[in-house]
C-alpha positions in Angstrom: 131.7 152.0 -33.7 134.7 152.3 -31.5 136.9 150.0 -34.1 135.4 152.7 -36.7 136.1 155.7 -34.8 139.7 154.6 -34.0 140.2 154.1 -37.6 139.2 157.4 -38.4 141.3 159.2 -35.9 144.0 157.3 -37.2 143.6 158.2 -40.8 143.0 161.7 -40.0 146.4 161.6 -38.0 148.0 160.0 -41.3 146.8 162.8 -43.6 147.8 165.6 -40.7 151.2 164.1 -40.6 151.4 163.9 -44.6 150.3 167.3 -44.9 152.6 168.6 -42.5 155.5 166.7 -43.8 154.7 168.5 -47.2 154.6 171.7 -45.6 157.8 171.3 -44.0 159.3 170.0 -47.1 158.1 173.3 -49.1 159.3 175.5 -46.3 162.8 173.9 -46.5 163.1 174.1 -50.2 162.0 177.9 -49.9 164.5 178.5 -47.1 167.4 177.3 -49.6 165.6 179.2 -52.4 165.5 182.5 -50.8 168.9 182.3 -49.8 170.1 181.4 -53.6 168.0 184.3 -54.6 170.0 186.5 -52.4 173.4 185.3 -53.4 172.4 186.1 -56.7 172.3 190.0 -55.9 175.0 191.8 -57.5 175.9 195.0 -56.2 175.7 198.2 -58.8 177.5 201.2 -57.9 175.2 204.3 -58.7 176.0 207.2 -61.0 175.0 209.3 -63.9 174.5 208.4 -67.4 172.2 209.7 -70.5 169.1 207.1 -70.1 167.4 206.6 -73.6 168.2 206.0 -77.0 171.4 208.1 -78.0 170.6 207.8 -81.9 170.3 204.6 -84.0 169.8 202.4 -80.9 166.2 202.2 -81.8 163.1 203.1 -84.0 160.6 203.8 -81.4 160.0 207.3 -80.5 159.1 206.6 -76.9 163.3 206.1 -76.3 164.1 209.2 -76.8 164.9 212.1 -75.8 168.2 210.7 -74.3 167.9 212.3 -71.1 170.5 212.9 -67.8 169.5 210.3 -64.9 171.2 209.8 -61.4 170.8 206.4 -59.8 171.7 205.5 -56.3 173.6 202.3 -55.6 171.2 199.2 -55.7 171.4 195.3 -56.0 169.8 193.4 -58.6 169.7 189.8 -59.5 172.1 188.4 -62.1 169.8 186.1 -63.3 166.2 185.9 -64.2 163.9 184.1 -61.7 162.7 180.5 -62.9 159.4 178.6 -63.0 160.7 176.3 -60.6 161.3 178.9 -58.1 157.9 181.0 -58.6 155.9 177.9 -58.8 158.0 176.8 -55.1 156.7 180.6 -54.1 153.3 179.6 -54.9 153.4 176.4 -53.0 154.8 177.7 -49.6 152.7 180.9 -49.5 149.4 179.7 -51.1 149.5 182.2 -53.7 147.3 182.4 -56.4 148.2 183.3 -59.9 146.7 186.8 -60.7 145.5 185.9 -64.2 142.4 183.6 -64.9 144.3 182.4 -68.2 147.3 181.3 -66.5 146.1 177.5 -66.3 144.9 177.7 -69.6 148.2 178.8 -70.9 149.9 176.0 -69.0 147.9 173.6 -70.6 148.4 174.9 -74.0 152.0 175.4 -73.8 153.6 173.0 -71.2 156.7 173.4 -72.8 157.3 176.9 -71.7 156.7 176.0 -68.0 159.8 173.9 -67.4 161.0 174.7 -64.2 164.7 175.8 -65.4 163.0 178.4 -67.5 162.3 182.2 -66.7 159.1 182.2 -64.8 155.8 183.2 -66.8 154.3 185.7 -64.5 152.0 188.8 -64.8 153.3 191.9 -63.6 151.3 191.7 -60.1 152.9 188.2 -59.7 156.5 189.3 -60.3 155.9 192.2 -57.9 154.3 189.7 -55.4 157.0 187.4 -55.4 159.7 190.3 -54.8 157.9 191.4 -51.8 157.7 188.0 -50.2 161.6 187.7 -51.0 161.8 191.0 -49.1 159.6 189.9 -46.3 161.7 186.7 -45.9 165.1 188.7 -45.5 164.0 192.2 -43.9 165.0 193.8 -47.1 162.7 196.0 -49.4 162.9 193.9 -52.3 160.7 194.8 -55.6 161.1 195.0 -59.1 163.8 197.3 -60.5 162.7 200.9 -62.2 163.4 201.4 -65.5 166.1 203.6 -64.8 168.0 200.7 -62.4 167.3 198.1 -65.4 168.8 200.1 -68.3 171.7 201.3 -65.9 172.4 197.8 -65.0 171.9 196.5 -68.3 174.5 199.3 -69.8 177.0 198.1 -67.3 176.9 201.2 -65.1 175.3 203.6 -67.9 178.1 202.8 -70.4 177.5 203.4 -74.1 176.6 199.7 -74.6 173.8 198.9 -77.3 173.2 195.6 -76.0 173.6 193.9 -72.5 176.6 191.9 -73.5 180.4 191.8 -72.8 181.1 194.0 -75.8 177.9 195.7 -76.6 177.2 193.8 -79.8 174.5 191.0 -80.2 175.4 188.0 -81.9 173.1 184.9 -82.5 174.1 182.0 -81.0 177.0 183.5 -79.1 175.5 186.2 -76.8 171.5 185.3 -77.5 169.8 182.4 -79.1 169.6 182.3 -82.8 166.0 183.3 -83.9 164.3 180.9 -86.6 163.8 182.6 -90.0 160.4 180.7 -90.5 157.2 182.2 -88.5 156.1 179.0 -87.6 159.2 177.9 -86.0 159.3 181.1 -84.4 156.3 180.2 -82.4 157.7 177.2 -81.1 161.0 178.9 -79.8 161.6 179.0 -76.2 163.6 181.1 -73.7 167.0 179.9 -72.8 167.8 178.8 -69.0 169.1 181.9 -67.3 172.6 182.0 -67.3 173.0 180.0 -71.0 175.0 183.0 -72.4 177.7 185.0 -70.9 177.0 187.8 -68.8 177.8 191.5 -69.1 180.4 193.3 -67.5 178.7 193.7 -64.4 177.9 190.0 -64.1 174.5 190.1 -65.2 172.9 187.5 -67.2 170.0 187.7 -70.3 169.4 191.1 -70.1 168.9 191.4 -73.8 166.7 188.9 -75.7 165.6 186.2 -73.1 162.3 187.0 -71.5 161.3 190.3 -71.8 161.5 191.7 -68.2 159.2 193.5 -66.1 160.0 196.5 -64.3 158.2 198.7 -61.4 157.0 201.9 -63.7 154.0 202.6 -65.4 154.1 203.1 -69.1 154.1 206.3 -71.1 155.4 207.1 -74.3 156.2 210.7 -73.5 157.7 210.1 -69.9 161.6 211.0 -71.1 160.4 214.5 -72.0 159.7 215.1 -68.5 161.5 212.5 -66.4 163.2 213.7 -63.3 167.2 213.6 -62.9 167.1 211.8 -59.6 166.0 208.2 -59.3 163.1 208.2 -61.7 160.4 206.1 -60.7 158.1 206.2 -63.6 154.9 208.3 -64.2 152.7 208.7 -61.0 149.6 207.8 -63.2 148.8 205.1 -65.4 147.7 204.8 -68.9 144.5 202.2 -68.5 144.1 199.5 -71.3 140.5 200.0 -72.7 139.6 196.5 -73.0 141.1 194.8 -69.8 141.0 198.0 -67.8 144.7 197.3 -66.3 147.5 200.0 -66.3 150.2 199.9 -69.1 153.4 198.6 -67.4 156.7 198.4 -69.1 158.8 195.2 -70.4 162.5 195.8 -70.9 165.1 193.7 -73.2 163.2 192.2 -75.8 162.3 188.6 -75.7 163.3 185.3 -77.2 161.3 185.5 -80.2 162.5 189.3 -81.1 164.9 189.8 -83.8 168.0 191.5 -82.4 167.3 195.0 -83.1 164.2 194.8 -80.8 166.4 193.6 -77.7 168.9 196.6 -77.3 169.2 198.1 -73.7 166.9 201.2 -74.6 163.9 199.8 -76.1 160.8 199.9 -74.3 157.5 197.6 -74.6 154.2 198.8 -73.1 151.8 196.0 -72.2 148.8 195.9 -69.7 150.2 193.3 -67.0 148.5 190.2 -67.4 150.6 187.2 -67.9 152.6 186.6 -71.2 154.5 183.5 -72.1 157.4 185.8 -73.3 157.9 187.6 -70.1 160.1 187.4 -66.9 161.6 189.0 -64.1 164.5 189.8 -62.0 164.3 191.7 -58.5 166.2 194.5 -56.9 166.6 196.6 -53.8 168.7 199.7 -53.1 171.9 199.5 -51.2 170.6 201.7 -48.2 168.2 198.8 -47.4 170.9 196.3 -47.3 170.6 193.2 -44.7 172.8 190.4 -43.9 171.6 188.1 -46.4 172.7 190.4 -49.2 
């Protein structure tokens, strides 16, 4: 019995040591990842612009009227957060994905979950990642507002229809070419963040890669009554009837869209569940800077 007990204790020590080593490994990786995320923050000087479709940039009625908006200085990440970094966040925090269908989606489309591609996340998961990043850096980090996102995509509110260097969209040059056949479109994947040239602010992939979550609730008529200073979206959500989830906003179009759906003004309403076409980047206001920024 004594020998058996000593063996059991030894086995437990080995397992505990292995788990501790695993934990330390993830923590070390996470620390490096946090620094990398913060190093990717780009300063955006605030200002005034006409937010929304000035005419001819979208056929959607929810992109009008163009309206005067003022945003304060803020920071936003130059890249979309990758699947690998999101999974590291889950590993180090024991975070459980908010959507029950996540694993099903992963088994069905493993190619979309490659670590170097934009993270496949729900609105809740994207928000939790940004919040966690803030907790690691004493910074109030969150998803950008719609106004911040559009202002940044337009390189400080300039009259640029696409988030590209010259405001044009060119397949294979500023964004991935879209397959002409529907069957091939279903097999299409986003590109690793940073594949195509940045916009004049140094921000990548804000037109036509992953459709990006922003913090706002969605309402089609919000632009008719949006406040001028730092709008944060409607106070109350529209609820999707079958899922009982609030509608949030996606920006920038996605890798299966034709270029006309990837303009800087186009808005897409979706309840916050996981979708393989979505991604995100984090943001924080200048007044909340820290030594990591």
